[in-house]
Backbone as XML, in Angstrom:
<?xml version="1.0"?>
<chain id="A" units="angstrom">
  <residue number="1" name="MET">
    <atom name="N" x="9.112" y="-14.181" z="5.420"/>
    <atom name="CA" x="7.973" y="-15.014" z="5.755"/>
    <atom name="C" x="6.837" y="-14.112" z="6.230"/>
  </residue>
  <residue number="2" name="LEU">
    <atom name="N" x="5.647" y="-14.368" z="5.732"/>
    <atom name="CA" x="4.473" y="-13.639" z="6.197"/>
    <atom name="C" x="3.256" y="-14.531" z="6.081"/>
  </residue>
  <residue number="3" name="LYS">
    <atom name="N" x="2.218" y="-14.164" z="6.802"/>
    <atom name="CA" x="0.975" y="-14.934" z="6.757"/>
    <atom name="C" x="0.085" y="-14.390" z="5.656"/>
  </residue>
  <residue number="4" name="LEU">
    <atom name="N" x="-0.782" y="-15.250" z="5.168"/>
    <atom name="CA" x="-1.761" y="-14.844" z="4.168"/>
    <atom name="C" x="-2.578" y="-13.688" z="4.731"/>
  </residue>
  <residue number="5" name="GLY">
    <atom name="N" x="-2.711" y="-12.622" z="3.953"/>
    <atom name="CA" x="-3.369" y="-11.408" z="4.415"/>
    <atom name="C" x="-4.864" y="-11.561" z="4.626"/>
  </residue>
  <residue number="6" name="ASP">
    <atom name="N" x="-5.395" y="-10.683" z="5.467"/>
    <atom name="CA" x="-6.819" y="-10.711" z="5.801"/>
    <atom name="C" x="-7.706" y="-10.581" z="4.571"/>
  </residue>
  <residue number="7" name="GLN">
    <atom name="N" x="-7.312" y="-9.715" z="3.633"/>
    <atom name="CA" x="-8.124" y="-9.504" z="2.430"/>
    <atom name="C" x="-8.256" y="-10.807" z="1.640"/>
  </residue>
  <residue number="8" name="PHE">
    <atom name="N" x="-7.162" y="-11.555" z="1.534"/>
    <atom name="CA" x="-7.197" y="-12.843" z="0.844"/>
    <atom name="C" x="-8.093" y="-13.819" z="1.604"/>
  </residue>
  <residue number="9" name="LEU">
    <atom name="N" x="-7.944" y="-13.859" z="2.920"/>
    <atom name="CA" x="-8.737" y="-14.793" z="3.718"/>
    <atom name="C" x="-10.225" y="-14.509" z="3.612"/>
  </residue>
  <residue number="10" name="VAL">
    <atom name="N" x="-10.603" y="-13.245" z="3.598"/>
    <atom name="CA" x="-12.019" y="-12.883" z="3.462"/>
    <atom name="C" x="-12.585" y="-13.456" z="2.169"/>
  </residue>
  <residue number="11" name="VAL">
    <atom name="N" x="-11.838" y="-13.313" z="1.079"/>
    <atom name="CA" x="-12.312" y="-13.809" z="-0.219"/>
    <atom name="C" x="-12.373" y="-15.332" z="-0.218"/>
  </residue>
  <residue number="12" name="PHE">
    <atom name="N" x="-11.317" y="-15.990" z="0.261"/>
    <atom name="CA" x="-11.337" y="-17.456" z="0.280"/>
    <atom name="C" x="-12.450" y="-17.982" z="1.181"/>
  </residue>
  <residue number="13" name="LYS">
    <atom name="N" x="-12.673" y="-17.344" z="2.323"/>
    <atom name="CA" x="-13.756" y="-17.782" z="3.213"/>
    <atom name="C" x="-15.114" y="-17.607" z="2.546"/>
  </residue>
  <residue number="14" name="LYS">
    <atom name="N" x="-15.254" y="-16.563" z="1.741"/>
    <atom name="CA" x="-16.512" y="-16.335" z="1.022"/>
    <atom name="C" x="-16.712" y="-17.390" z="-0.063"/>
  </residue>
  <residue number="15" name="LEU">
    <atom name="N" x="-15.657" y="-17.670" z="-0.831"/>
    <atom name="CA" x="-15.769" y="-18.613" z="-1.945"/>
    <atom name="C" x="-15.799" y="-20.068" z="-1.486"/>
  </residue>
  <residue number="16" name="TYR">
    <atom name="N" x="-15.167" y="-20.359" z="-0.348"/>
    <atom name="CA" x="-15.049" y="-21.740" z="0.138"/>
    <atom name="C" x="-15.498" y="-21.788" z="1.598"/>
  </residue>
  <residue number="17" name="ALA">
    <atom name="N" x="-16.770" y="-21.478" z="1.817"/>
    <atom name="CA" x="-17.321" y="-21.329" z="3.167"/>
    <atom name="C" x="-17.310" y="-22.633" z="3.965"/>
  </residue>
  <residue number="18" name="ASP">
    <atom name="N" x="-17.214" y="-23.770" z="3.294"/>
    <atom name="CA" x="-17.207" y="-25.058" z="3.992"/>
    <atom name="C" x="-15.875" y="-25.343" z="4.685"/>
  </residue>
  <residue number="19" name="TYR">
    <atom name="N" x="-14.873" y="-24.524" z="4.419"/>
    <atom name="CA" x="-13.534" y="-24.747" z="4.961"/>
    <atom name="C" x="-13.225" y="-23.743" z="6.063"/>
  </residue>
  <residue number="20" name="ARG">
    <atom name="N" x="-12.324" y="-24.145" z="6.951"/>
    <atom name="CA" x="-11.755" y="-23.234" z="7.947"/>
    <atom name="C" x="-10.307" y="-22.994" z="7.543"/>
  </residue>
  <residue number="21" name="PHE">
    <atom name="N" x="-9.841" y="-21.791" z="7.751"/>
    <atom name="CA" x="-8.493" y="-21.438" z="7.328"/>
    <atom name="C" x="-7.610" y="-21.195" z="8.541"/>
  </residue>
  <residue number="22" name="GLY">
    <atom name="N" x="-6.566" y="-22.012" z="8.645"/>
    <atom name="CA" x="-5.557" y="-21.840" z="9.682"/>
    <atom name="C" x="-4.418" y="-21.003" z="9.135"/>
  </residue>
  <residue number="23" name="ASP">
    <atom name="N" x="-3.215" y="-21.277" z="9.607"/>
    <atom name="CA" x="-2.047" y="-20.521" z="9.159"/>
    <atom name="C" x="-1.645" y="-20.924" z="7.746"/>
  </residue>
  <residue number="24" name="ILE">
    <atom name="N" x="-1.502" y="-19.934" z="6.903"/>
    <atom name="CA" x="-0.944" y="-20.120" z="5.565"/>
    <atom name="C" x="0.225" y="-19.149" z="5.476"/>
  </residue>
  <residue number="25" name="ILE">
    <atom name="N" x="1.420" y="-19.715" z="5.475"/>
    <atom name="CA" x="2.647" y="-18.924" z="5.530"/>
    <atom name="C" x="3.217" y="-18.796" z="4.120"/>
  </residue>
  <residue number="26" name="ILE">
    <atom name="N" x="3.636" y="-17.578" z="3.780"/>
    <atom name="CA" x="4.216" y="-17.304" z="2.461"/>
    <atom name="C" x="5.692" y="-16.975" z="2.627"/>
  </residue>
  <residue number="27" name="HIS">
    <atom name="N" x="6.528" y="-17.687" z="1.875"/>
    <atom name="CA" x="7.970" y="-17.437" z="1.853"/>
    <atom name="C" x="8.335" y="-16.941" z="0.461"/>
  </residue>
  <residue number="28" name="TRP">
    <atom name="N" x="8.990" y="-15.790" z="0.391"/>
    <atom name="CA" x="9.485" y="-15.272" z="-0.886"/>
    <atom name="C" x="10.932" y="-15.701" z="-1.035"/>
  </residue>
  <residue number="29" name="VAL">
    <atom name="N" x="11.228" y="-16.400" z="-2.125"/>
    <atom name="CA" x="12.579" y="-16.900" z="-2.388"/>
    <atom name="C" x="12.973" y="-16.510" z="-3.808"/>
  </residue>
  <residue number="30" name="ASN">
    <atom name="N" x="14.221" y="-16.809" z="-4.172"/>
    <atom name="CA" x="14.651" y="-16.534" z="-5.547"/>
    <atom name="C" x="14.576" y="-17.816" z="-6.375"/>
  </residue>
  <residue number="31" name="ASP">
    <atom name="N" x="14.839" y="-17.684" z="-7.665"/>
    <atom name="CA" x="14.764" y="-18.829" z="-8.584"/>
    <atom name="C" x="15.631" y="-19.999" z="-8.138"/>
  </residue>
  <residue number="32" name="ASP">
    <atom name="N" x="16.872" y="-19.705" z="-7.767"/>
    <atom name="CA" x="17.795" y="-20.782" z="-7.408"/>
    <atom name="C" x="17.325" y="-21.538" z="-6.169"/>
  </residue>
  <residue number="33" name="GLU">
    <atom name="N" x="16.806" y="-20.810" z="-5.194"/>
    <atom name="CA" x="16.302" y="-21.469" z="-3.985"/>
    <atom name="C" x="15.112" y="-22.371" z="-4.310"/>
  </residue>
  <residue number="34" name="LEU">
    <atom name="N" x="14.197" y="-21.884" z="-5.141"/>
    <atom name="CA" x="13.021" y="-22.690" z="-5.460"/>
    <atom name="C" x="13.381" y="-23.861" z="-6.373"/>
  </residue>
  <residue number="35" name="LEU">
    <atom name="N" x="14.342" y="-23.676" z="-7.256"/>
    <atom name="CA" x="14.816" y="-24.787" z="-8.093"/>
    <atom name="C" x="15.400" y="-25.890" z="-7.219"/>
  </residue>
  <residue number="36" name="GLU">
    <atom name="N" x="16.190" y="-25.508" z="-6.228"/>
    <atom name="CA" x="16.779" y="-26.494" z="-5.316"/>
    <atom name="C" x="15.680" y="-27.242" z="-4.562"/>
  </residue>
  <residue number="37" name="MET">
    <atom name="N" x="14.663" y="-26.522" z="-4.106"/>
    <atom name="CA" x="13.541" y="-27.169" z="-3.411"/>
    <atom name="C" x="12.772" y="-28.081" z="-4.364"/>
  </residue>
  <residue number="38" name="ASN">
    <atom name="N" x="12.583" y="-27.634" z="-5.596"/>
    <atom name="CA" x="11.872" y="-28.436" z="-6.589"/>
    <atom name="C" x="12.606" y="-29.748" z="-6.837"/>
  </residue>
  <residue number="39" name="ASN">
    <atom name="N" x="13.929" y="-29.683" z="-6.923"/>
    <atom name="CA" x="14.745" y="-30.891" z="-7.070"/>
    <atom name="C" x="14.652" y="-31.774" z="-5.835"/>
  </residue>
  <residue number="40" name="ARG">
    <atom name="N" x="14.848" y="-31.175" z="-4.687"/>
    <atom name="CA" x="14.950" y="-31.920" z="-3.432"/>
    <atom name="C" x="13.644" y="-32.598" z="-3.041"/>
  </residue>
  <residue number="41" name="PHE">
    <atom name="N" x="12.546" y="-31.867" z="-3.118"/>
    <atom name="CA" x="11.285" y="-32.394" z="-2.603"/>
    <atom name="C" x="10.397" y="-33.039" z="-3.661"/>
  </residue>
  <residue number="42" name="LEU">
    <atom name="N" x="10.529" y="-32.619" z="-4.923"/>
    <atom name="CA" x="9.630" y="-33.119" z="-5.962"/>
    <atom name="C" x="10.341" y="-33.848" z="-7.098"/>
  </residue>
  <residue number="43" name="ASN">
    <atom name="N" x="11.678" y="-33.897" z="-7.045"/>
    <atom name="CA" x="12.467" y="-34.510" z="-8.123"/>
    <atom name="C" x="12.188" y="-33.879" z="-9.476"/>
  </residue>
  <residue number="44" name="HIS">
    <atom name="N" x="11.923" y="-32.575" z="-9.493"/>
    <atom name="CA" x="11.716" y="-31.825" z="-10.734"/>
    <atom name="C" x="12.910" y="-30.913" z="-10.937"/>
  </residue>
  <residue number="45" name="ASN">
    <atom name="N" x="13.532" y="-31.008" z="-12.102"/>
    <atom name="CA" x="14.711" y="-30.189" z="-12.386"/>
    <atom name="C" x="14.342" y="-29.045" z="-13.326"/>
  </residue>
  <residue number="46" name="TYR">
    <atom name="N" x="13.441" y="-28.182" z="-12.858"/>
    <atom name="CA" x="13.065" y="-27.013" z="-13.649"/>
    <atom name="C" x="12.568" y="-25.910" z="-12.709"/>
  </residue>
  <residue number="47" name="TYR">
    <atom name="N" x="12.609" y="-24.690" z="-13.239"/>
    <atom name="CA" x="12.127" y="-23.540" z="-12.479"/>
    <atom name="C" x="10.608" y="-23.579" z="-12.398"/>
  </residue>
  <residue number="48" name="THR">
    <atom name="N" x="10.100" y="-23.057" z="-11.308"/>
    <atom name="CA" x="8.661" y="-22.955" z="-11.102"/>
    <atom name="C" x="8.380" y="-21.681" z="-10.330"/>
  </residue>
  <residue number="49" name="ASP">
    <atom name="N" x="7.140" y="-21.240" z="-10.344"/>
    <atom name="CA" x="6.825" y="-20.013" z="-9.610"/>
    <atom name="C" x="6.431" y="-20.279" z="-8.161"/>
  </residue>
  <residue number="50" name="ILE">
    <atom name="N" x="5.939" y="-21.494" z="-7.875"/>
    <atom name="CA" x="5.473" y="-21.785" z="-6.514"/>
    <atom name="C" x="5.586" y="-23.268" z="-6.195"/>
  </residue>
  <residue number="51" name="ILE">
    <atom name="N" x="5.907" y="-23.549" z="-4.948"/>
    <atom name="CA" x="5.807" y="-24.891" z="-4.385"/>
    <atom name="C" x="4.964" y="-24.762" z="-3.125"/>
  </residue>
  <residue number="52" name="THR">
    <atom name="N" x="3.988" y="-25.647" z="-3.000"/>
    <atom name="CA" x="3.047" y="-25.602" z="-1.883"/>
    <atom name="C" x="3.239" y="-26.830" z="-1.004"/>
  </residue>
  <residue number="53" name="PHE">
    <atom name="N" x="3.372" y="-26.606" z="0.294"/>
    <atom name="CA" x="3.420" y="-27.689" z="1.271"/>
    <atom name="C" x="2.105" y="-27.657" z="2.044"/>
  </residue>
  <residue number="54" name="ASP">
    <atom name="N" x="1.373" y="-28.740" z="1.944"/>
    <atom name="CA" x="0.018" y="-28.825" z="2.483"/>
    <atom name="C" x="0.038" y="-29.479" z="3.863"/>
  </residue>
  <residue number="55" name="TYR">
    <atom name="N" x="-0.392" y="-28.743" z="4.876"/>
    <atom name="CA" x="-0.502" y="-29.263" z="6.240"/>
    <atom name="C" x="-1.967" y="-29.349" z="6.671"/>
  </residue>
  <residue number="56" name="SER">
    <atom name="N" x="-2.866" y="-29.283" z="5.720"/>
    <atom name="CA" x="-4.297" y="-29.279" z="6.021"/>
    <atom name="C" x="-4.719" y="-30.592" z="6.660"/>
  </residue>
  <residue number="57" name="ARG">
    <atom name="N" x="-5.748" y="-30.477" z="7.491"/>
    <atom name="CA" x="-6.360" y="-31.654" z="8.114"/>
    <atom name="C" x="-7.860" y="-31.535" z="7.910"/>
  </residue>
  <residue number="58" name="GLY">
    <atom name="N" x="-8.363" y="-32.414" z="7.065"/>
    <atom name="CA" x="-9.790" y="-32.351" z="6.770"/>
    <atom name="C" x="-10.143" y="-31.024" z="6.132"/>
  </residue>
  <residue number="59" name="LYS">
    <atom name="N" x="-11.091" y="-30.339" z="6.730"/>
    <atom name="CA" x="-11.569" y="-29.061" z="6.182"/>
    <atom name="C" x="-10.832" y="-27.858" z="6.783"/>
  </residue>
  <residue number="60" name="LYS">
    <atom name="N" x="-9.804" y="-28.102" z="7.602"/>
    <atom name="CA" x="-8.998" y="-26.995" z="8.129"/>
    <atom name="C" x="-7.759" y="-26.850" z="7.249"/>
  </residue>
  <residue number="61" name="ILE">
    <atom name="N" x="-7.688" y="-25.728" z="6.549"/>
    <atom name="CA" x="-6.664" y="-25.489" z="5.541"/>
    <atom name="C" x="-5.476" y="-24.767" z="6.163"/>
  </residue>
  <residue number="62" name="SER">
    <atom name="N" x="-4.284" y="-25.327" z="5.964"/>
    <atom name="CA" x="-3.055" y="-24.665" z="6.396"/>
    <atom name="C" x="-1.905" y="-25.200" z="5.559"/>
  </residue>
  <residue number="63" name="GLY">
    <atom name="N" x="-0.845" y="-24.413" z="5.478"/>
    <atom name="CA" x="0.313" y="-24.841" z="4.712"/>
    <atom name="C" x="1.304" y="-23.718" z="4.521"/>
  </residue>
  <residue number="64" name="GLU">
    <atom name="N" x="2.306" y="-24.010" z="3.699"/>
    <atom name="CA" x="3.333" y="-23.031" z="3.367"/>
    <atom name="C" x="3.435" y="-22.903" z="1.858"/>
  </residue>
  <residue number="65" name="LEU">
    <atom name="N" x="3.562" y="-21.658" z="1.404"/>
    <atom name="CA" x="3.747" y="-21.355" z="-0.008"/>
    <atom name="C" x="5.145" y="-20.778" z="-0.176"/>
  </residue>
  <residue number="66" name="PHE">
    <atom name="N" x="5.944" y="-21.401" z="-1.015"/>
    <atom name="CA" x="7.266" y="-20.882" z="-1.360"/>
    <atom name="C" x="7.162" y="-20.338" z="-2.776"/>
  </residue>
  <residue number="67" name="ILE">
    <atom name="N" x="7.354" y="-19.030" z="-2.916"/>
    <atom name="CA" x="7.128" y="-18.352" z="-4.191"/>
    <atom name="C" x="8.414" y="-17.697" z="-4.661"/>
  </residue>
  <residue number="68" name="SER">
    <atom name="N" x="8.747" y="-17.929" z="-5.934"/>
    <atom name="CA" x="9.910" y="-17.283" z="-6.542"/>
    <atom name="C" x="9.521" y="-15.898" z="-7.033"/>
  </residue>
  <residue number="69" name="GLU">
    <atom name="N" x="10.075" y="-14.888" z="-6.385"/>
    <atom name="CA" x="9.815" y="-13.517" z="-6.834"/>
    <atom name="C" x="10.336" y="-13.317" z="-8.252"/>
  </residue>
  <residue number="70" name="ASP">
    <atom name="N" x="11.468" y="-13.971" z="-8.582"/>
    <atom name="CA" x="12.026" y="-13.874" z="-9.939"/>
    <atom name="C" x="11.020" y="-14.345" z="-10.984"/>
  </residue>
  <residue number="71" name="ARG">
    <atom name="N" x="10.357" y="-15.489" z="-10.720"/>
    <atom name="CA" x="9.376" y="-16.038" z="-11.666"/>
    <atom name="C" x="8.165" y="-15.123" z="-11.771"/>
  </residue>
  <residue number="72" name="VAL">
    <atom name="N" x="7.713" y="-14.593" z="-10.647"/>
    <atom name="CA" x="6.534" y="-13.723" z="-10.661"/>
    <atom name="C" x="6.820" y="-12.483" z="-11.497"/>
  </residue>
  <residue number="73" name="VAL">
    <atom name="N" x="8.003" y="-11.899" z="-11.318"/>
    <atom name="CA" x="8.385" y="-10.723" z="-12.115"/>
    <atom name="C" x="8.428" y="-11.090" z="-13.590"/>
  </residue>
  <residue number="74" name="GLU">
    <atom name="N" x="9.074" y="-12.220" z="-13.919"/>
    <atom name="CA" x="9.189" y="-12.629" z="-15.320"/>
    <atom name="C" x="7.818" y="-12.925" z="-15.932"/>
  </residue>
  <residue number="75" name="ASN">
    <atom name="N" x="6.974" y="-13.636" z="-15.191"/>
    <atom name="CA" x="5.629" y="-13.945" z="-15.697"/>
    <atom name="C" x="4.824" y="-12.673" z="-15.932"/>
  </residue>
  <residue number="76" name="ALA">
    <atom name="N" x="4.898" y="-11.733" z="-15.000"/>
    <atom name="CA" x="4.158" y="-10.474" z="-15.148"/>
    <atom name="C" x="4.638" y="-9.715" z="-16.378"/>
  </residue>
  <residue number="77" name="ASN">
    <atom name="N" x="5.944" y="-9.660" z="-16.572"/>
    <atom name="CA" x="6.487" y="-8.976" z="-17.749"/>
    <atom name="C" x="6.060" y="-9.667" z="-19.037"/>
  </residue>
  <residue number="78" name="LYS">
    <atom name="N" x="6.115" y="-10.996" z="-19.037"/>
    <atom name="CA" x="5.738" y="-11.769" z="-20.223"/>
    <atom name="C" x="4.265" y="-11.575" z="-20.576"/>
  </residue>
  <residue number="79" name="GLU">
    <atom name="N" x="3.422" y="-11.533" z="-19.560"/>
    <atom name="CA" x="1.975" y="-11.378" z="-19.768"/>
    <atom name="C" x="1.553" y="-9.911" z="-19.845"/>
  </residue>
  <residue number="80" name="THR">
    <atom name="N" x="2.511" y="-9.008" z="-19.657"/>
    <atom name="CA" x="2.268" y="-7.550" z="-19.613"/>
    <atom name="C" x="1.117" y="-7.190" z="-18.664"/>
  </residue>
  <residue number="81" name="ILE">
    <atom name="N" x="1.251" y="-7.696" z="-17.444"/>
    <atom name="CA" x="0.310" y="-7.375" z="-16.375"/>
    <atom name="C" x="1.107" y="-6.838" z="-15.191"/>
  </residue>
  <residue number="82" name="PRO">
    <atom name="N" x="0.452" y="-6.133" z="-14.279"/>
    <atom name="CA" x="1.164" y="-5.627" z="-13.105"/>
    <atom name="C" x="1.709" y="-6.764" z="-12.236"/>
  </residue>
  <residue number="83" name="PHE">
    <atom name="N" x="2.860" y="-6.515" z="-11.621"/>
    <atom name="CA" x="3.464" y="-7.488" z="-10.708"/>
    <atom name="C" x="2.448" y="-7.943" z="-9.661"/>
  </residue>
  <residue number="84" name="GLU">
    <atom name="N" x="1.709" y="-7.006" z="-9.088"/>
    <atom name="CA" x="0.767" y="-7.319" z="-8.012"/>
    <atom name="C" x="-0.312" y="-8.303" z="-8.462"/>
  </residue>
  <residue number="85" name="GLN">
    <atom name="N" x="-0.759" y="-8.184" z="-9.687"/>
    <atom name="CA" x="-1.780" y="-9.102" z="-10.202"/>
    <atom name="C" x="-1.216" y="-10.511" z="-10.338"/>
  </residue>
  <residue number="86" name="GLU">
    <atom name="N" x="-0.008" y="-10.623" z="-10.857"/>
    <atom name="CA" x="0.612" y="-11.943" z="-10.981"/>
    <atom name="C" x="0.928" y="-12.515" z="-9.606"/>
  </residue>
  <residue number="87" name="ARG">
    <atom name="N" x="1.396" y="-11.671" z="-8.699"/>
    <atom name="CA" x="1.665" y="-12.111" z="-7.323"/>
    <atom name="C" x="0.397" y="-12.690" z="-6.707"/>
  </residue>
  <residue number="88" name="ASP">
    <atom name="N" x="-0.711" y="-11.967" z="-6.841"/>
    <atom name="CA" x="-1.975" y="-12.420" z="-6.261"/>
    <atom name="C" x="-2.452" y="-13.714" z="-6.910"/>
  </residue>
  <residue number="89" name="ARG">
    <atom name="N" x="-2.249" y="-13.851" z="-8.221"/>
    <atom name="CA" x="-2.643" y="-15.081" z="-8.916"/>
    <atom name="C" x="-1.844" y="-16.269" z="-8.392"/>
  </residue>
  <residue number="90" name="VAL">
    <atom name="N" x="-0.540" y="-16.082" z="-8.204"/>
    <atom name="CA" x="0.309" y="-17.182" z="-7.740"/>
    <atom name="C" x="-0.050" y="-17.569" z="-6.301"/>
  </residue>
  <residue number="91" name="ILE">
    <atom name="N" x="-0.316" y="-16.581" z="-5.462"/>
    <atom name="CA" x="-0.745" y="-16.890" z="-4.093"/>
    <atom name="C" x="-2.066" y="-17.657" z="-4.122"/>
  </residue>
  <residue number="92" name="ALA">
    <atom name="N" x="-3.013" y="-17.196" z="-4.922"/>
    <atom name="CA" x="-4.295" y="-17.901" z="-5.051"/>
    <atom name="C" x="-4.072" y="-19.330" z="-5.530"/>
  </residue>
  <residue number="93" name="HIS">
    <atom name="N" x="-3.171" y="-19.509" z="-6.489"/>
    <atom name="CA" x="-2.843" y="-20.834" z="-7.020"/>
    <atom name="C" x="-2.401" y="-21.765" z="-5.883"/>
  </residue>
  <residue number="94" name="GLY">
    <atom name="N" x="-1.520" y="-21.263" z="-5.031"/>
    <atom name="CA" x="-1.045" y="-22.073" z="-3.914"/>
    <atom name="C" x="-2.151" y="-22.444" z="-2.949"/>
  </residue>
  <residue number="95" name="VAL">
    <atom name="N" x="-3.006" y="-21.490" z="-2.622"/>
    <atom name="CA" x="-4.108" y="-21.775" z="-1.695"/>
    <atom name="C" x="-5.097" y="-22.748" z="-2.333"/>
  </residue>
  <residue number="96" name="LEU">
    <atom name="N" x="-5.313" y="-22.627" z="-3.628"/>
    <atom name="CA" x="-6.187" y="-23.582" z="-4.319"/>
    <atom name="C" x="-5.626" y="-24.998" z="-4.233"/>
  </residue>
  <residue number="97" name="HIS">
    <atom name="N" x="-4.307" y="-25.141" z="-4.301"/>
    <atom name="CA" x="-3.708" y="-26.462" z="-4.078"/>
    <atom name="C" x="-4.042" y="-26.955" z="-2.669"/>
  </residue>
  <residue number="98" name="LEU">
    <atom name="N" x="-3.960" y="-26.070" z="-1.673"/>
    <atom name="CA" x="-4.295" y="-26.463" z="-0.304"/>
    <atom name="C" x="-5.753" y="-26.901" z="-0.192"/>
  </residue>
  <residue number="99" name="LEU">
    <atom name="N" x="-6.605" y="-26.329" z="-1.034"/>
    <atom name="CA" x="-8.024" y="-26.696" z="-1.050"/>
    <atom name="C" x="-8.276" y="-27.990" z="-1.825"/>
  </residue>
  <residue number="100" name="GLY">
    <atom name="N" x="-7.225" y="-28.551" z="-2.425"/>
    <atom name="CA" x="-7.359" y="-29.834" z="-3.102"/>
    <atom name="C" x="-7.378" y="-29.784" z="-4.614"/>
  </residue>
  <residue number="101" name="PHE">
    <atom name="N" x="-7.293" y="-28.608" z="-5.200"/>
    <atom name="CA" x="-7.284" y="-28.507" z="-6.656"/>
    <atom name="C" x="-5.912" y="-28.895" z="-7.199"/>
  </residue>
  <residue number="102" name="LYS">
    <atom name="N" x="-5.926" y="-29.606" z="-8.308"/>
    <atom name="CA" x="-4.697" y="-30.084" z="-8.953"/>
    <atom name="C" x="-4.498" y="-29.367" z="-10.278"/>
  </residue>
  <residue number="103" name="ASP">
    <atom name="N" x="-3.297" y="-29.539" z="-10.851"/>
    <atom name="CA" x="-3.013" y="-28.924" z="-12.158"/>
    <atom name="C" x="-2.074" y="-29.777" z="-13.005"/>
  </residue>
  <residue number="104" name="LYS">
    <atom name="N" x="-2.215" y="-31.082" z="-12.894"/>
    <atom name="CA" x="-1.349" y="-31.985" z="-13.667"/>
    <atom name="C" x="-1.835" y="-32.165" z="-15.102"/>
  </residue>
  <residue number="105" name="THR">
    <atom name="N" x="-3.139" y="-32.319" z="-15.277"/>
    <atom name="CA" x="-3.677" y="-32.535" z="-16.618"/>
    <atom name="C" x="-4.122" y="-31.203" z="-17.219"/>
  </residue>
  <residue number="106" name="GLU">
    <atom name="N" x="-4.355" y="-31.211" z="-18.515"/>
    <atom name="CA" x="-4.829" y="-30.002" z="-19.188"/>
    <atom name="C" x="-6.178" y="-29.553" z="-18.622"/>
  </residue>
  <residue number="107" name="GLN">
    <atom name="N" x="-7.064" y="-30.498" z="-18.373"/>
    <atom name="CA" x="-8.379" y="-30.171" z="-17.813"/>
    <atom name="C" x="-8.234" y="-29.571" z="-16.414"/>
  </residue>
  <residue number="108" name="GLU">
    <atom name="N" x="-7.366" y="-30.155" z="-15.589"/>
    <atom name="CA" x="-7.132" y="-29.610" z="-14.247"/>
    <atom name="C" x="-6.533" y="-28.208" z="-14.318"/>
  </residue>
  <residue number="109" name="GLN">
    <atom name="N" x="-5.640" y="-27.989" z="-15.274"/>
    <atom name="CA" x="-5.032" y="-26.667" z="-15.443"/>
    <atom name="C" x="-6.083" y="-25.631" z="-15.828"/>
  </residue>
  <residue number="110" name="GLU">
    <atom name="N" x="-7.000" y="-26.016" z="-16.705"/>
    <atom name="CA" x="-8.083" y="-25.105" z="-17.102"/>
    <atom name="C" x="-8.973" y="-24.767" z="-15.909"/>
  </residue>
  <residue number="111" name="GLU">
    <atom name="N" x="-9.316" y="-25.788" z="-15.121"/>
    <atom name="CA" x="-10.142" y="-25.555" z="-13.935"/>
    <atom name="C" x="-9.404" y="-24.663" z="-12.937"/>
  </residue>
  <residue number="112" name="MET">
    <atom name="N" x="-8.105" y="-24.916" z="-12.758"/>
    <atom name="CA" x="-7.303" y="-24.101" z="-11.840"/>
    <atom name="C" x="-7.301" y="-22.647" z="-12.290"/>
  </residue>
  <residue number="113" name="ARG">
    <atom name="N" x="-7.118" y="-22.413" z="-13.578"/>
    <atom name="CA" x="-7.091" y="-21.040" z="-14.100"/>
    <atom name="C" x="-8.438" y="-20.353" z="-13.882"/>
  </residue>
  <residue number="114" name="LEU">
    <atom name="N" x="-9.526" y="-21.081" z="-14.091"/>
    <atom name="CA" x="-10.858" y="-20.514" z="-13.834"/>
    <atom name="C" x="-11.031" y="-20.144" z="-12.363"/>
  </residue>
  <residue number="115" name="LYS">
    <atom name="N" x="-10.552" y="-21.000" z="-11.468"/>
    <atom name="CA" x="-10.636" y="-20.728" z="-10.029"/>
    <atom name="C" x="-9.767" y="-19.524" z="-9.659"/>
  </residue>
  <residue number="116" name="GLU">
    <atom name="N" x="-8.582" y="-19.428" z="-10.255"/>
    <atom name="CA" x="-7.716" y="-18.262" z="-10.017"/>
    <atom name="C" x="-8.414" y="-16.985" z="-10.472"/>
  </residue>
  <residue number="117" name="ASP">
    <atom name="N" x="-8.991" y="-17.031" z="-11.669"/>
    <atom name="CA" x="-9.690" y="-15.859" z="-12.206"/>
    <atom name="C" x="-10.877" y="-15.475" z="-11.323"/>
  </residue>
  <residue number="118" name="GLN">
    <atom name="N" x="-11.615" y="-16.474" z="-10.855"/>
    <atom name="CA" x="-12.751" y="-16.222" z="-9.963"/>
    <atom name="C" x="-12.267" y="-15.533" z="-8.686"/>
  </residue>
  <residue number="119" name="PHE">
    <atom name="N" x="-11.167" y="-16.031" z="-8.125"/>
    <atom name="CA" x="-10.618" y="-15.427" z="-6.913"/>
    <atom name="C" x="-10.201" y="-13.979" z="-7.162"/>
  </residue>
  <residue number="120" name="LEU">
    <atom name="N" x="-9.456" y="-13.747" z="-8.257"/>
    <atom name="CA" x="-8.977" y="-12.389" z="-8.547"/>
    <atom name="C" x="-10.134" y="-11.428" z="-8.786"/>
  </residue>
  <residue number="121" name="LYS">
    <atom name="N" x="-11.158" y="-11.889" z="-9.485"/>
    <atom name="CA" x="-12.333" y="-11.041" z="-9.730"/>
    <atom name="C" x="-12.969" y="-10.633" z="-8.405"/>
  </residue>
  <residue number="122" name="GLU">
    <atom name="N" x="-13.119" y="-11.590" z="-7.520"/>
    <atom name="CA" x="-13.716" y="-11.306" z="-6.208"/>
    <atom name="C" x="-12.792" y="-10.409" z="-5.374"/>
  </residue>
  <residue number="123" name="LEU">
    <atom name="N" x="-11.499" y="-10.652" z="-5.439"/>
    <atom name="CA" x="-10.532" y="-9.856" z="-4.674"/>
    <atom name="C" x="-10.545" y="-8.399" z="-5.110"/>
  </residue>
  <residue number="124" name="TYR">
    <atom name="N" x="-10.571" y="-8.177" z="-6.417"/>
    <atom name="CA" x="-10.450" y="-6.819" z="-6.947"/>
    <atom name="C" x="-11.780" y="-6.087" z="-7.081"/>
  </residue>
  <residue number="125" name="HIS">
    <atom name="N" x="-12.850" y="-6.831" z="-7.334"/>
    <atom name="CA" x="-14.116" y="-6.170" z="-7.662"/>
    <atom name="C" x="-15.271" y="-6.542" z="-6.737"/>
  </residue>
  <residue number="126" name="GLY">
    <atom name="N" x="-15.120" y="-7.601" z="-5.977"/>
    <atom name="CA" x="-16.233" y="-8.046" z="-5.137"/>
    <atom name="C" x="-17.397" y="-8.492" z="-5.995"/>
  </residue>
  <residue number="127" name="SER">
    <atom name="N" x="-18.477" y="-8.833" z="-5.362"/>
    <atom name="CA" x="-19.641" y="-9.242" z="-6.162"/>
    <atom name="C" x="-20.874" y="-8.511" z="-5.724"/>
  </residue>
</chain>
């Protein structure tokens, strides 16, 4: 378990200045643990890379991110990108859920991907 790092918070505060950021806790788990959580809490019987629990109140963002390291490794290998880049994308994805972004429809997924890319660009290159 660890808290969202300062570098991530600086970028999110810059991109989403209307929000305040409280504790965002990250838990690294394996595929089987996250599958069990996906079944138990969401009634989904499939592997996923992240499950987000949102404890936000109004504009104060807080929550827990449960991330499968197995999925992140597999996704990075499949996309032929560094593990760290995929890790950062998945963390950003979880925080974007805390900010209210969804990814159920194709349009929402496209918007989510654009927001992830915007975050990564700012994280790695600044503006």
